N, C-alpha and C positions, 0 to 999 in steps of 0.2 A: 243667299243661295249657296248651295253646296255643289262643288264640281270635283270630279275624280279623273285623274290622268294616270295611265299606267306607264311604268318605266322599269329599268333594271339597274341594280347596283352591282358592286364587286365585293366579294368576300373570299379571299384566297383564290382557289382554283374554281370557284363557282360564280355565277351571275344570277342571283336570286331576283325574282320580281319584286318591285316596289310600287306601291300606290301613293300618289301625291294627292292628298285631299286638301282642298281650298274652300274655306267657309267665309263668305262676305256677309257681315251683319252690321246692324246699327250700333252706334256707340262712339266712344272717343277714337279718333283715327289712330290705327296702330297696324303693325305688320309683325306678327308673332310666328315663329317657326319652331316646331317641336318634332321629336322623333329620333333622338340619338344622332343628331347631325354634327359633323365635324365643323371646324372653323371655316373651311373652304365653302361648305354648304350654307352656313349662316351668312356668309358674305354675299350670297346670291341675292339677298333682298335688295341691295343697292344696285347690283347688275341688272336684275329684272326690272326694277323701276325705271332706270335710265334706258334700257333696251326698248321697253314698251313705249315710252314717250318719244324717243328718237325714231321709232318706226311709224310715227304718225297715228298711234293708237292712244286710247285714253286709259290712264291709270286711276283706279278708284281711290283717290287720296282722302275722300271724306268717309270712307267705310273702315270698319275694323276687320282686318284680314287675319285669319288663323290658318296656318298651314301645318298639316301633319304628314309625316313621312312614315308610312306603315309597311312592314311591321315595326313597332316602336323599339324592339330589342335588337334590331339589326343595325350595326354601325354603317353610317353613310359618309362618304368622303368625295372630294373633288367637285368640279363644277358640272358634272353630267346631268344634274337635276335642274339646271337653269331653264332649259327649254320646257320640260313638263310643268315646272312651277309657273312660268309665264303663261302657258296655255291654260293652266288652272285658274289663274287670276282673270284672264280674259273671258273664260267660260263662266266663272262665278259672277262677273259683272255684266254678263249678257252680250258680249261683243262677238262671240263665236258660239255656234250651237253645240250643246253638250252631246247630242246624239251622234255628232260627227266624230267624236273622240273614241267611240266604241270600236274595238277590234284593232286598236293601234297601240304601239309602245313607242315612247319618245325618249330621247337622250341627246344631250348636246350642251356645250358651254356657250354662253352668250357674251358677246362684247357689248360695250356701252352703246354702240350704234345699232345693235340688233343682229349683227352677223353671227353665224354659227361657227364655232371653232372645234377642231377635232378633240376627241377624248381618248383615254387609254382603254384598252381591253375591248375594242369593238369586235374583233374576231371571236373572242371568248363569249361575248354576248350573243353573237349569231350561233355559235356552237351550243350554248345553253338553251336557246330557243328551239333549236333542232332536237336536242336531247329530250326536251320536255314534250315533244310532240305537237308544238304549236307553230311549226315552221310554215305550214301552208295556210293556217287560219288567222294567225296574228301577223300584222304587218309592222315592221320595225323601221322607224324613221330616224336617221342620224345625219350629222353634218356630212358634207360631200366626201371629204377625204376618209372619214371613218366608215361611211356607208360602203365605199369601194372595198374596204378591208373586210367588213362584216359579210359582204355578199359572197365572199369566198366559201363561207359555210354552206354545205349542201342542203338543198331543200328549204331554204329560208327566203321569205319575201322581204326584201330590204329596199327602202326608198330613201331619197336624199333631198336635202335642201341646203341652201347657202345663206338664207336670211330668215328672220322671224316673219317678215311680211309674206314670204312665199308659203310658209306653213299656214298662216292665217287665211290667205287667199284660197288655198286648196281646201281648208276646212269649211270655208264659206261657200264652196262650189264655184268660185270665181276664176279659178285656174286649175289646170290638171296637175296631178301628182307626177313626180319624176322618179322613175325606177332607177335603182343603182345598178351599175355595171361592175362586175368583179374586176379589180385592177389586175392586169397581167403580171405574171411572175417573169421578170426579165432575166431568165437564166442565161441568155446568150451574152449578157453583159457582165457576168460573174467572172472574177479573176480565177485563172486556172489554179487548182490546188497544187501544193508542192508535190513533186514527183519523187518516188522512192529511188529512181535511178541516180539521183544526186548524191546518195549515200554510198560511198565506196567502202568495200570491206564490211566488217561487222556482220558476218554471216549468221552468227548465233542470235544477235539482236534482231536482225531482219526476220529470221524464222519465228522468233517469239512475237514479233509484231504481226506477222501473218496469222498466227494462232489466235492472238487476241482479237483481230478483226473478224475472223471466221466464227468465233464462238462467243463474242461479246465479253471477253475476260478483262480483268484489271491487270495492270502491268507496272512494275517498278524497275527502273533502269539505274544501275549503280556503276560509277566509274569516275576516273579523273577528269578534270576540266578539259574541254576541247575534244572529246572523243566522239561527239555526234549524238548525245542523248536528246538534246532539243530538236535536232533535225529529224530524228526518228519519231519523236512524239508528234511533231507537226504533220507527219504523213500518215498517221493512223486513220484519220477521218476519211482520207481518200482511198483507203483500202476496204472500208466497210461497205456492205451491200447498200444500195439506194434505199431510202426511207419509203415506207408505204404512204398512201394518201392520209390515213388517219394519224400516223406518226408525224408527218410533215405539218398537218394542221395543228396538232398539239404543240409542236416546237414553235411554230409561228405565233400561236396564241400566247404562249409564255413570253416570248420576246416582245410581243405587243404590250404586255403588262408593264414592261420597263421602258416603253417607247416604241415607236413604229419600227417593226422589223424590216431589215433590208429585203428588197424583193428578190435578190439573187439567192437568198437563203432557202428558197422553196425546195423541198425534197433533198437538200444537201445537209449533211451533218455538220453542226457547228463545232468549233474548238474554242473553249473558254480557257483563258490563261490568267487567272488572278495573281496579283503580286503576293509575295509571302507576308506582306504587312496587312493583308485583308482582314477585316474584323470577323468575328463570329457571325454577326447578323449579315454581313456582306456575303459570306460564303453560304450560309444555310438559309438565310431569309429572316425577315422580321420587320420591326418598325410598327408604327401606328399611323395608318392601317398597315397590315402586314403586306410586304412586297416579296416577290421571289428572289432568292439569292443565286449565286453562281452555279450551285449544283442543280437548280431547277432550270436556269437558263441554258445549261448544257444538256437538258433532257433530250434523249435520242442522239446525242453527240458525244464529244470527248471533253473531259475536264482534265487539263494538264496543270499539275502542280510542280513547278520547278523549285529546286533547292528545298526539298520537302522538310528536312529537319529545322529549317528556319521559320516555319509556320508556328504560330502559338499552339501550345499543347492542347488547350481546350478546343481550339478551332479544328485541329486534326481529329480529335476524338469524336467531334460531332459528325464525322463522316460515317461512323459505324452504322447508324440506322439506315440512311439512304443506300449504302452499299448492300445491305441485306434485303431491304423491303422495296426500294425504288420510290419511296415517298418521304417527305419531310413534313413533320407536324410542328406548327408554330402556335403555342398556347399563350393567350393573353387573358387579362381579367375579364374582358367582355366577350371574348370569342376564342375559338380554336379552329384554325384553318389548316388545310393540307395542300401541298404542292407536289406534283409529280417530279421525280428526280431519278429517272432511269438513265444513268450516264455510264460511260466507260472511263474509269480512272486511269490516268497515266501519270506516274510520278517519276521524278529524276532527282538524284542526290549524289554528292561526293562521298567517298568512304570515310572521310575524316575532315576536320576543319580546314587543313591546308589543301586537301584534295588529292594527295599523292600516296596514300597508304596502299602498299602493294604494287606501286608503279615501278617499272624497271629503268626508266630513263631519268628519274629524279627521286631523291631521298625524301621521305616523310619527316617533318620536323615536329610532329605532334607527340606528346607524351601519351602513355597508355591511359591515364586518367582523362585527358582531353578527348581521346577517341571514344572512351566509354561514355562520357557525358554527352558527346555529340550524337552518337548512335542511340543512346538511351532516351533521346527525345521522342523516338518512335516507340509506341507501346506494342507489346506482343499481340494483344487483341486486334489492333489495326493492321499489323503486318500479316496476321493470319487471314485477313479478309482480302489480301492481294493475291491473285491467282498465280501470276508469273513474276519471278524475280530473276533478273538477268544482269550479268556483269557486262559492261561495255568497255573493253580494254582500249588502250591507246594504240593507234595504227602508226607504224613507222612512216616518217615523211617520205622516204624514198619509195617505200612500197605503195604509199597513197597515190603518188603520181603515176606509178606504173600499173596500178590496178585498172582493169576495164570497168565500164559501167555495168551495174547489176541490172536485174530485171526491173522493168518499169512498173509503176503503180497499176496500170491497166492490166498487165499480165497477172500480177499477184491478186488484184481484185477479182479477176475471173475465177481463180481457184477458190477464193474466199466465198464468192457468191454460190459456187457449186456446193461447197460444204454447208453453207447456210441453208441452201435449198433442201439438202438431204435432212438436216435437222428439222426443218419445218414440216417436211413430208412425214417424218417419223413421229414427232412429238408436238408439233404445232408451235414451237418456240426455240429460242437459242439455247445452247447448252449451259451457258452461265446462269440461266434462270431456272434450271431444272430443280424441282423439289426433291428432297432426299428419297421419298417413296417412289417417284417416277424415275429417278436416276438409275436405280439398280435394275429396273426393268428394261432400260435402254442400252445396257452394256453388252449383252449377248456374249459374254466371255465364257471360255471353257473352264471346267472345274479346276484343272491344274493351273490355269492362269490366275484364278481367284485365290487359290492357295498360296501361290507365289507372292501375290500382292499383300495378302494378310500377313505373311511372314515379314515383308518389308516394312509394313506399317508398325508392327511390333518392335522391330529393330530401331526405327526412327522415333518412336514414341509420339506419334501425331495424335491430335485431338480428333473428334468426330467431324468438326467443321473442316479442318485441314484435309482429312481423308476424302471427304466429299468433293472438295474443290479440286483435288488432284484427279479424281475420277471424271469430273466435268471436263478438265483440260484434256485428259486422255481420250474422252469421247470426241472432242473436237479434232484432235490429231488423227483419230481413226476416220472421221468424216473427210478430212483433207486427203487422206490416202484412199478414199472411196471404199473403206472396209466396213462391212455390215456389223462386225463385232470388234470389240476392243482386245487387242493382242498384247503380248508381253512387251514388244518393242514400243508400242504406244504408251504403255504405263511407265516404262523406263525413262522415256523422254519427258513425260509429265513430271516424274519425280525429280529429274534434274532441274526443272524450272521451279521446283518448290524449295530449293536449298535456301536456308536462312542466311542471307548475305550480311545482315546486320543483327546486332543483339540489343 
């Protein structure tokens, strides 16, 4: 007999449908599994056999079982196919009706006792089912914990079970199906984000942080140790406008690919801070099967790279593509997968190896060659993709204790949200993502302002990319000032943030 059970796999940022075909025939007893299955999937043969027997069901040990995972050229990994494989064996041996499997998709890992264990990417499976238009017609059954996650996807019919016996009983009509309830996002238990009022002084860096939050721009902070670069970077996510429902679902789904996302992350922008020893695959993504890296886990949030020159050169250069396109492509011999990576880059660095180049309170002990080698670890093309470059000078200790608290994150976020709303109403997106053709139409500047800016560009010798990035920053500054057009003052401030602080 031949049985077919529908399921879903994972391939990068997609969850394609997979059909598990089980053929039970006469011949020497065997259990063969084909269809480009990974080692974890091949090990399902032993888990399925034990789960069926320990669930009080009969395993057809006297039959020749052939299992095909279609399509054959799609890589399959993890234990998500344990449940559909077990159901296929039971259907092929006549223990459950095949007609009851129609209109269902199953996924779940089995323990030896038959219990269903959670799987990765449950929310992505729900989103994929919704995107393909089968959310109302096809029912998705998952382990209980995974079903609560997948049920967060809009318009998807998700059901749950905790044991193989429950699924078999429901397919036989002996017990009702259990609908999954979306697990609540416990935002009230989330730790409060760091507040900008904790940063005293640093008016210039605070202003750059506000511009970056309002327009989605990348930021580089340069200064001696202990000046507050890390404190500033940790507060950027709290200044950004709240995420939309679609952005929040994408962020949660990506976090789910690397493990269950914390419930408090819903609609709140994450801040990922990988160590400078992170590998290329750890930052960009990779492996077999391909997993998202830090740039994708920071999608919709902030990627903070502290001690920027200490990162490997190849690792830093790999940021060029996602900074431009918002996507990461991971190519392997068997497949090519894409992961979204629309993040805000915030980087921090010292001006030299000892950290005190240009400081007034302590002399720098680095030679010119050491400074050149240290700063030379950052390539020009990478620096050109960073919109704002800001010096963070040391604040005198006496002044630091006497300075009053600055504006809170809530006050600054309100201004950023207002500027963000103006950009959305005008062009439908943030200024940092404006294409070159759309950018010029949104400036609204006077002819004399355009002439002044062209003269400045010629004097500074900027490339086309650098020029467009300055104009995007100027557009954000104008939005913060509630100005419908970009004026000379806005351009002048944007030019100051474009100064090349390192070479």
